[in-house]
C-alpha positions in Angstrom: -0.2 0.1 0.0 2.8 2.4 0.8 4.5 1.6 -2.6 1.2 2.1 -4.3 0.7 5.8 -2.6 4.2 6.7 -3.3 3.9 5.7 -7.0 0.5 7.9 -7.0 2.4 10.7 -5.6 5.0 10.5 -8.2 2.4 10.4 -11.1 0.9 13.4 -9.4 4.3 15.3 -9.3 4.9 14.5 -13.0 1.5 15.8 -14.3 2.2 18.9 -12.1 5.5 19.7 -13.4 4.0 18.8 -17.2 1.2 21.5 -16.6 4.0 24.2 -15.2 6.2 23.6 -18.3 3.7 24.4 -20.9 2.9 27.8 -19.7 6.6 28.5 -18.9 7.8 27.7 -22.5 5.4 30.5 -23.3 6.8 32.8 -21.0 9.9 32.2 -22.3 9.2 32.6 -25.8 7.3 35.6 -25.4 10.1 37.4 -23.5 12.7 36.2 -25.8 10.6 38.0 -28.7 10.4 41.2 -26.5 13.9 41.2 -26.0 14.3 42.0 -29.9 12.4 44.9 -29.9 14.6 48.0 -31.3 12.7 50.7 -29.2 13.0 48.9 -25.9 14.8 50.5 -23.3 18.3 48.9 -22.0 16.9 48.3 -18.3 13.3 46.6 -19.7 15.7 44.5 -22.1 17.8 43.4 -19.3 14.8 42.6 -17.4 13.3 40.4 -20.2 16.7 38.6 -20.5 16.6 37.7 -17.1 13.0 36.3 -17.6 14.3 34.4 -20.5 17.5 32.9 -18.4 15.5 32.1 -15.4 12.6 30.5 -17.4 15.1 28.4 -19.4 16.8 27.3 -15.7 13.4 26.3 -14.4 12.5 24.2 -17.5 16.0 22.4 -17.0 15.0 21.6 -13.4 11.5 20.3 -14.8 12.9 18.2 -17.4 15.5 16.7 -14.7 12.8 16.0 -12.4 10.6 14.2 -15.1 13.5 12.2 -16.1 14.1 11.3 -12.5 10.5 10.6 -11.7 9.3 8.8 -14.6 9.8 4.8 -14.8 12.5 4.0 -17.1 12.5 1.5 -19.6 16.0 -0.4 -20.1 16.9 -2.1 -23.4 19.8 -4.6 -22.1 22.2 -5.8 -24.7 25.7 -6.9 -24.8 27.8 -3.9 -24.3 31.7 -2.8 -24.9 32.3 -0.5 -22.0 35.8 0.4 -24.2 33.7 1.4 -26.8 31.2 3.1 -24.6 33.8 5.3 -22.8 35.8 6.4 -26.1 32.8 7.6 -27.7 31.6 9.4 -24.8 34.8 11.3 -23.8 35.2 12.1 -27.6 32.1 14.3 -27.4 32.9 15.7 -23.8 34.7 18.6 -25.1 32.0 19.8 -27.4 29.1 19.6 -24.5 26.8 22.4 -24.6 28.0 23.9 -21.2 30.9 26.7 -21.6 34.2 25.1 -23.0 36.4 24.0 -20.3 39.9 25.7 -20.3 43.0 24.2 -18.8 41.5 20.7 -18.2 43.6 17.7 -19.2 41.5 14.4 -19.9 43.4 11.3 -19.6 42.3 7.9 -20.2 43.7 4.6 -19.0 41.9 1.9 -20.4 43.4 -1.4 -19.4 41.9 -3.9 -21.8 41.0 -3.8 -25.5 37.3 -4.7 -24.9 35.1 -4.8 -21.8 31.7 -6.8 -22.3 29.0 -6.5 -20.0 25.1 -6.8 -20.2 23.8 -3.2 -20.2 21.6 -0.4 -21.8 24.2 1.5 -23.6 22.4 4.6 -24.0 21.6 4.8 -20.1 25.4 3.9 -19.2 26.5 6.8 -22.0 24.3 9.2 -19.4 26.1 7.8 -16.2 29.4 8.7 -17.8 28.4 11.8 -19.2 26.7 13.1 -15.8 30.0 12.1 -14.0 32.2 13.6 -16.3 30.3 17.1 -16.7 30.4 17.4 -12.9 33.8 16.8 -12.8 34.5 19.6 -14.9 32.2 22.0 -13.5 34.2 21.1 -10.3 37.5 22.2 -12.0 36.6 26.1 -13.3 40.1 27.2 -13.1 41.5 23.8 -15.0 42.8 20.3 -13.7 43.0 16.9 -14.8 40.0 14.4 -15.5 41.2 11.1 -15.5 39.0 8.1 -16.6 40.2 4.7 -16.0 38.8 1.0 -16.4 40.0 -2.2 -15.4 39.1 -5.4 -14.3 38.5 -6.9 -10.6 37.6 -10.5 -10.6 33.8 -10.5 -11.8 33.3 -7.1 -12.6 34.7 -4.1 -14.7 35.7 -0.9 -12.5 35.3 2.2 -14.0 36.9 5.2 -12.2 36.1 8.8 -13.0 38.4 11.3 -11.0 39.1 15.0 -11.0 41.4 17.4 -9.3 39.0 19.9 -8.5 37.6 21.3 -5.3 36.4 18.3 -3.5 33.2 17.5 -1.5 32.8 17.9 2.1 31.9 14.7 4.2 28.5 16.5 5.1 27.5 16.4 1.5 28.8 13.0 0.5 26.5 11.5 3.0 23.5 12.8 0.9 25.3 13.0 -2.4 23.1 10.2 -4.5 19.7 11.7 -2.8 17.5 14.1 -5.0 18.2 17.7 -4.8 21.3 17.8 -3.3 23.2 20.1 -5.9 27.1 21.3 -5.1 26.8 23.7 -8.2 25.4 27.1 -8.4 21.9 26.7 -10.2 22.1 23.2 -10.4 19.1 21.1 -9.9 20.7 18.3 -7.6 19.0 15.5 -10.0 22.2 14.3 -12.0 23.7 11.9 -9.7 20.6 10.8 -8.3 19.9 9.7 -11.9 23.1 8.4 -11.9 22.4 6.0 -8.9 18.9 4.9 -10.2 20.7 3.7 -13.5 23.3 1.9 -11.9 21.1 0.4 -9.5 19.3 -1.0 -12.5 22.2 -2.5 -13.7 22.7 -4.3 -10.6 26.0 -2.1 -10.2 27.6 -0.3 -7.4 28.8 3.5 -7.3 30.8 5.0 -4.7 32.8 8.1 -4.0 35.9 9.4 -2.5 36.6 13.0 -1.6 38.0 15.7 0.6 38.0 19.5 0.2 40.7 20.6 -1.8 41.6 17.1 -2.8 39.5 16.4 -5.9 36.8 13.8 -6.3 36.8 9.9 -7.3 33.7 7.9 -8.6 34.1 4.3 -8.8 31.6 2.3 -10.8 31.2 -1.4 -10.5 29.6 -3.6 -13.2 29.7 -7.1 -13.8 31.7 -8.6 -16.5 30.1 -10.6 -19.3 32.4 -13.5 -20.3 32.7 -14.8 -23.8 30.5 -17.7 -23.5 28.0 -15.5 -22.3 27.6 -13.2 -25.0 25.0 -14.2 -28.0 25.2 -15.1 -31.2 23.3 -11.6 -31.7 26.4 -10.0 -31.0 29.2 -11.7 -33.1 31.6 -8.6 -33.3 31.5 -8.0 -29.6 32.1 -11.9 -29.3 34.8 -11.8 -31.8 36.7 -9.3 -30.1 36.7 -11.2 -26.7 38.7 -13.9 -28.2 
């Protein structure tokens, strides 16, 4: 009964978020058009720009909230973590946020192929969120290190930065929703990461201290060659 009530609250919250989002989009669009009026006074133009910016920020919060609250559908298939990491890291410097200056990205992928059973798109979101947080923690530059190795029956992915670090108090609740460590953040990114990792029967942990950087460690079960179905011949061949 408690689970049913929680599910009902989640559906209600999602419906409310959808209802808020529609007029919010109209407000942002209208304000954006008003900014372009030639005869508009500078102080009024600035006010409309603030409306546009804050509307877009609220829309982002709603998007992440809806993403967090909805029931996710997963498509588990044999997935190569090496390929997934390389593709994600290639796109990272071109992310929509402001380009990061003075950040060196290093990789240490100790194996040529790392098969696991996963939803590749969801895991890309996990790696992307972790790396994006790492870059945001280094506004003055630093090093982002991504490593992959095998430990018994698990693949271990490490995402570490040399940024400002996280306080012990914040680490205690870091995977709970609405726990952002960045100005203007929604605090849902790591909560979504945790959801996805749990759905993969994986484990994620964090080590950090103020001024000493942060390291996230992700464990995912290995998929041995004999477990790879005939539907994935390329991945099966790469493991031999």
